C-alpha positions, 0 to 999 in steps of 0.5 A: 500500500502507499504511504497515504493508505497506510496512514489512513489504516492506522489512523482508523486503528488508533481511533478503534484502540482508543474508543472501542476497547471491547471490540478492539480486543476482539478484532486482535483475534482475527487474522492480521489481514482482516484486522486492518478492514475492520479498523476502517469500518470502525474508524468510518462509524466512529468519526461520523459519530465524533461530528455528531456527539463531540462537537457540543460547542457547535449548533446543530446546523453546523454539526449537520453541515460538517456531517454533510460535508464529510459525507459528500467527501466520502460519496465523491471517493466512491465515485472515483474522485480524488479526496483530501481526508485522513481516514477515508482512503482506508475506508474506500479501499476496504469497500472496494476489496470486499465490494461492500454494499454502498447502500449500507453506508448511505443508511449509517450517515442518515441515522447519524444526521437523525441524531441532530434532529431527533431526541427520543423515540415514541415506539420500539418500531421507530427506534428499530427503524433508526438502528437499522441504519445505525447498527444492523448495517454494521452487521451487514458490512462487516460480514463479507470481511468476517466471511461465511459458509452461508452468507445469505443465512448469516445475514440476519444474525449479523443484523440482530447482533448489530441490534443487540450491541447498540441496544446494550449501549443505550441501556448502559449509557442512559445518563450520558445520552441524557446529557446530550439531550436525547433518550433512546428508551422508547417513550411507550416503555417509559409510559408502561412503567410510569416513568417520565423523562423528568424522572430520568433527569432526576435520577441522573442528578442523584446518581440513583434509579427508582424502582420504576427506572429499574424496572424499566431497564430490567425490561430493556435488557430482556429486549437485548437479550432477544437480539442476542439469541437471534444472533447466536446461530450466525457465528457458527456460520462464520469463517472458522478464522473469524469465530473467536473474534465474535465469540469474544465480542458477543460475550463481552458486550452481553457481559455488560448486561450482566453487570447491569443486572448485578448492580440491580439495574441501576444504570445511573449509580455507575457505568457498568463495565466488564473488568479487564481480567474477565475480558482476558479470560473471555478472549482465552476461552474463545480461542480454545473453543472449537469452531462450529461450537454453537453459542449458548444464548440467554433466552429473551422475549419474542422479538417485535416486528420491525417496521420496513426500513 
């Protein structure tokens, strides 16, 4: 690779190492030639997220303009135009190598733009529509890189794993999202448990969840578990060299939900994290697990039917 392309991959890897601790650890279990492409996809998603969430000093309109400008440069690069960007050459190279679906990237950018104008979702179906672009497409982007013995059969589990990972983040990060003026817990769920947005704000201020909020979080955990259960069969459909990576990511993200449960579903008391000792033990166990071994998933309730994207 030329110097600029190598530098772009290095930039993506650094973003992944700095911000995606759980997934970065899992990615280290992949063959070396695959890792840089996973870093590139992470870099793409993280950089867009940085524009939306790490520029709080800018007005939403200016952040939207920055996202639109960056997205425009990306689309120009897809059409073969020269671009000046420290990160995008790696993303474009990865897309070309694996012939990734361009529509997945457009859908992701559309969902990132929604974060600048939408601060809540009335129903879970509406949240699923958002997560279709922000999470499910990441699963389908990754699938060609990971490889599969049956890509058609592995596609839906890959989407479900994207939903599971993102819903886990939403559960863990309720307080952080409130700081940004957003909540990803559907309004219909809040009403079901007698919780208001003001209740969430007060819980954040006192760093302690009420009994009603803890019941709400427990419900959302079961929802995430349903997505994990739907994703589990896909791991054994992956190429053998990719299975340890996804077993590790699956177990560690699911482990965040275990930590939430261990603190009695109080996501305001502290941020739920999986300790380093457990992280390393999970990775070691994944390496020792024979390929093709089924993943045992925690059963969840039946999945709701998402609206058509």
